[in-house]
C-alpha positions in Angstrom: 46.2 6.2 -22.8 47.6 9.6 -22.1 46.7 11.4 -18.9 45.2 14.3 -20.9 42.9 11.9 -22.8 41.7 10.2 -19.7 41.1 13.6 -18.0 39.0 14.7 -20.9 36.7 11.7 -20.3 36.7 12.3 -16.6 35.6 15.9 -17.1 32.5 14.7 -19.0 31.8 12.3 -16.2 32.2 14.9 -13.4 30.3 17.7 -15.2 27.1 15.6 -15.1 27.4 14.9 -11.3 28.5 18.3 -9.9 27.1 21.8 -9.6 28.4 24.0 -12.3 30.4 26.1 -9.9 31.9 23.1 -8.2 32.9 21.6 -11.5 34.5 24.8 -12.6 36.5 24.9 -9.4 37.5 21.3 -9.8 38.5 21.9 -13.5 40.6 24.9 -12.6 42.5 23.3 -9.7 43.0 20.0 -11.6 44.5 21.8 -14.6 46.7 24.1 -12.5 48.0 21.5 -10.0 47.5 18.0 -11.3 47.3 18.0 -15.1 50.3 20.4 -15.2 52.4 17.7 -13.5 51.1 14.5 -15.2 50.1 15.8 -18.7 53.0 14.0 -20.5 52.4 10.7 -18.7 50.5 7.6 -19.7 48.0 6.7 -17.0 49.3 3.1 -16.9 52.8 4.3 -16.1 51.6 6.1 -12.9 52.9 4.4 -9.7 53.5 5.2 -6.0 56.8 7.0 -6.9 55.2 9.3 -9.3 52.5 10.2 -6.8 55.1 10.9 -4.1 56.9 13.2 -6.6 53.6 15.0 -7.3 53.1 15.5 -3.6 56.6 17.1 -3.3 55.7 19.3 -6.3 52.5 20.4 -4.5 54.3 21.0 -1.1 56.6 23.4 -2.8 53.6 25.6 -3.6 52.9 26.0 0.2 49.2 25.6 0.0 47.1 25.3 3.2 46.2 21.9 4.6 42.7 22.0 3.3 43.7 22.8 -0.3 46.3 20.0 -0.2 43.6 17.6 1.1 41.2 18.6 -1.7 43.9 18.2 -4.4 44.7 14.7 -3.2 41.0 13.8 -3.2 40.7 15.1 -6.8 43.6 13.0 -8.0 42.3 9.9 -6.1 38.8 10.4 -7.7 40.4 10.6 -11.1 42.4 7.5 -10.6 39.3 5.6 -9.3 37.5 6.7 -12.5 40.4 5.3 -14.6 40.2 2.1 -12.6 36.5 1.5 -13.5 36.7 3.0 -17.0 40.1 1.6 -18.2 40.8 -1.2 -15.6 43.7 0.8 -14.1 45.4 -1.2 -11.3 45.3 0.8 -8.2 47.3 -1.5 -5.9 50.1 1.1 -5.7 47.7 3.5 -3.9 48.0 1.3 -0.8 51.5 2.6 -0.5 50.4 6.2 -0.8 49.2 8.3 2.2 47.5 11.7 2.0 49.5 14.9 2.7 50.6 15.2 6.3 49.0 18.3 7.9 51.3 21.1 8.8 51.0 23.4 11.7 48.9 26.4 10.6 48.2 29.7 12.4 44.7 30.2 11.1 43.2 33.6 12.2 39.9 35.1 11.3 39.9 38.9 11.7 36.6 40.7 12.3 35.2 44.1 13.2 33.3 44.7 16.4 30.3 47.0 16.3 32.3 50.1 17.2 34.9 49.4 14.5 32.2 48.6 11.9 30.4 51.9 12.6 33.7 53.7 12.2 34.2 51.9 8.8 30.7 52.3 7.4 30.6 56.1 8.0 33.4 56.4 5.5 31.7 54.4 2.7 30.6 57.2 0.4 28.3 55.4 -2.0 24.8 54.3 -0.9 24.8 51.0 -2.8 28.1 49.8 -1.4 27.2 51.1 2.0 24.1 48.9 2.1 26.1 45.9 0.7 28.5 46.1 3.7 25.6 46.7 6.1 23.9 43.5 4.9 27.1 41.5 5.1 27.7 42.7 8.7 24.2 42.4 10.0 23.1 39.3 8.1 26.3 37.3 7.7 25.8 36.2 4.1 28.7 34.9 2.0 29.9 37.6 -0.5 28.6 35.6 -3.5 25.2 35.2 -1.8 24.9 39.0 -1.2 26.0 39.9 -4.8 23.3 37.5 -6.2 20.4 39.0 -4.2 17.5 40.4 -6.2 14.5 42.4 -4.9 12.3 39.4 -5.5 14.3 37.8 -2.6 13.2 40.5 -0.2 10.2 38.9 1.5 8.7 41.0 4.3 11.1 41.0 7.2 13.3 38.3 5.6 15.9 37.9 2.9 15.7 34.6 0.9 19.1 33.1 0.2 18.5 30.8 -2.8 21.4 31.5 -5.2 25.0 32.6 -5.3 27.3 34.1 -7.9 30.8 33.2 -8.7 33.1 35.9 -7.6 35.4 35.2 -10.6 35.2 34.1 -14.2 31.8 34.6 -16.0 30.0 35.4 -12.8 27.0 33.3 -13.5 24.2 32.7 -11.0 24.2 29.3 -9.4 22.8 27.4 -6.5 24.1 28.1 -3.0 27.2 26.3 -1.6 25.2 23.5 0.2 21.6 22.4 0.7 21.7 24.1 4.2 22.7 27.4 2.5 19.2 27.8 1.2 17.6 29.8 4.0 15.6 32.8 5.1 17.4 35.4 7.1 15.6 37.9 9.3 16.6 41.5 8.8 16.2 44.5 11.1 13.8 47.3 10.3 16.6 49.8 9.6 18.2 47.6 7.0 14.8 46.7 5.4 14.0 50.4 5.1 17.4 51.2 3.5 17.0 48.3 1.0 13.6 49.6 -0.1 15.2 53.0 -0.6 17.7 51.3 -3.0 14.7 49.9 -4.9 13.3 53.4 -5.3 16.7 54.6 -6.4 16.9 51.9 -9.2 13.3 52.6 -10.4 14.1 56.2 -10.9 17.5 55.5 -12.4 16.2 53.0 -15.0 12.7 54.5 -15.4 10.8 51.4 -14.6 9.9 49.1 -11.7 11.2 45.5 -11.6 11.8 43.0 -8.8 14.4 41.5 -11.0 16.9 44.3 -10.2 19.9 43.1 -8.3 19.7 44.6 -4.8 23.4 45.6 -5.1 23.9 46.8 -8.7 20.5 47.1 -10.4 20.7 45.7 -13.9 23.9 43.7 -13.1 25.6 42.7 -9.8 28.4 44.7 -8.3 32.0 43.7 -9.3 34.1 42.2 -6.5 37.0 44.4 -7.7 35.0 47.6 -7.2 33.6 46.4 -3.9 37.1 45.9 -2.6 38.2 49.3 -3.9 35.4 51.0 -1.9 36.3 48.9 1.1 40.0 49.9 0.9 39.1 53.6 0.4 36.8 53.5 3.5 39.5 51.8 5.6 42.0 54.5 4.7 39.5 57.3 5.5 38.5 55.7 8.8 42.1 54.9 9.6 41.2 51.3 10.4 42.8 48.0 9.4 41.2 46.4 6.4 39.6 43.0 6.7 38.7 40.5 4.0 35.3 40.6 2.4 34.4 37.2 3.8 35.4 38.5 7.3 32.3 40.7 7.5 30.6 37.3 7.8 32.9 36.4 10.6 32.1 39.8 12.2 28.4 39.0 12.1 28.9 35.6 13.7 31.2 37.0 16.4 28.7 39.8 17.1 25.9 37.3 17.7 28.1 35.0 19.7 29.2 37.8 22.0 25.5 38.8 22.4 24.6 35.4 23.8 22.9 33.9 20.7 23.1 30.1 20.7 25.7 28.5 18.4 22.8 26.4 16.9 20.9 29.5 15.9 24.1 31.1 14.5 24.9 28.0 12.5 21.4 28.0 10.9 21.6 31.7 10.1 25.0 31.3 8.4 23.8 28.3 6.4 26.4 25.8 7.7 25.6 22.2 7.0 27.1 21.1 10.3 27.2 22.9 13.6 30.8 21.7 14.1 31.8 24.0 11.2 30.5 27.0 13.2 32.2 25.8 16.4 35.5 25.3 14.6 35.6 28.7 12.9 34.1 31.1 15.4 34.3 29.8 19.0 38.1 29.4 19.3 38.9 33.1 18.8 36.0 34.1 21.0 37.0 31.7 23.8 40.6 33.0 23.6 39.4 36.6 24.0 37.2 35.6 27.0 40.2 33.7 28.6 42.4 36.7 28.1 39.8 39.1 29.5 39.3 36.8 32.6 43.0 36.6 33.3 43.4 40.4 32.9 40.5 40.9 35.3 41.9 38.4 37.8 45.4 40.0 37.7 43.8 43.4 38.1 41.7 42.2 41.1 44.8 40.7 42.7 46.7 44.0 42.3 43.7 46.0 43.7 43.5 43.5 46.6 47.2 43.7 47.4 47.2 47.4 47.1 44.2 47.7 49.4 45.8 45.4 52.0 49.0 47.3 51.8 47.2 50.6 52.5 45.4 48.9 55.4 48.8 47.8 56.9 50.3 51.3 56.5 47.2 52.8 58.1 47.3 50.3 61.0 51.0 50.9 61.5 50.4 54.7 61.6 47.6 54.2 64.2 49.8 52.0 66.4 52.7 54.4 66.2 50.5 57.4 67.0 49.0 55.5 70.0 52.4 54.5 71.3 53.8 58.0 70.8 50.8 59.6 72.6 51.2 57.3 75.6 54.9 58.0 75.7 54.3 61.7 76.0 51.7 61.2 78.8 54.3 59.2 80.8 
């Protein structure tokens, strides 16, 4: 049986067991990075050597460790499906090991409050301005923010119960994980600004409807246009641009530096594990604290040495003056 024919069957199997967005992601990556390599092969001809050759093919693409890990998992799941469906012998997989992790310099940039205020003043469209305000002050994922409707605005809270694919057909779907379904408290200023947006849409479209997208009205904002407004604002503010997802990092860092517990931050962000929050956000914050502490210590040492040096000079002058005065008397 050809690899393509087996994959067509696997797709039917996977589509029934995964969220639509997850399946579309799997299908895209499988086609681009697995099927593109094995498409001319028979599944019963696959062995350890062909897997090693595929790994070399993937390593040339210089993907991150996590992506390599996911691709290996996809291929393994497909082969296990073939084992149960077509009795494919998988003994050769005992010789195969996952991709060896490479050293990565993973950095998450973010704006502090001062930088964000500088940025937001230069966003010259009210809808996009409130989109960035919500991202910074609520820490939603970009797809979650784009999917919000006014029916999700519940008193002093925003209900996160759906997301929208940032690419492709941009259909509404369920959030990333079960923990991503959550209520996020919003401040009074943001609530007031969002209600003003509702009034803006009601006047624009000539009718009231809670089904309006908070950011877009009849249809959600386009990621391309959002990024264009972000780029323009950064140029006007003369500030470095950060990625759209890094407004979420900015929110988490803001809370962490304000003394909010990591457990509360994790729940607000919708992480399924607190370890995810710790891994992503605490490292950069700890490094900044260490650097700040060392700078403070070195500064204090300098001040102390400088102070002691001045005291020594002062003492020496006093002794010299005393000695000189006595010499004159004698």
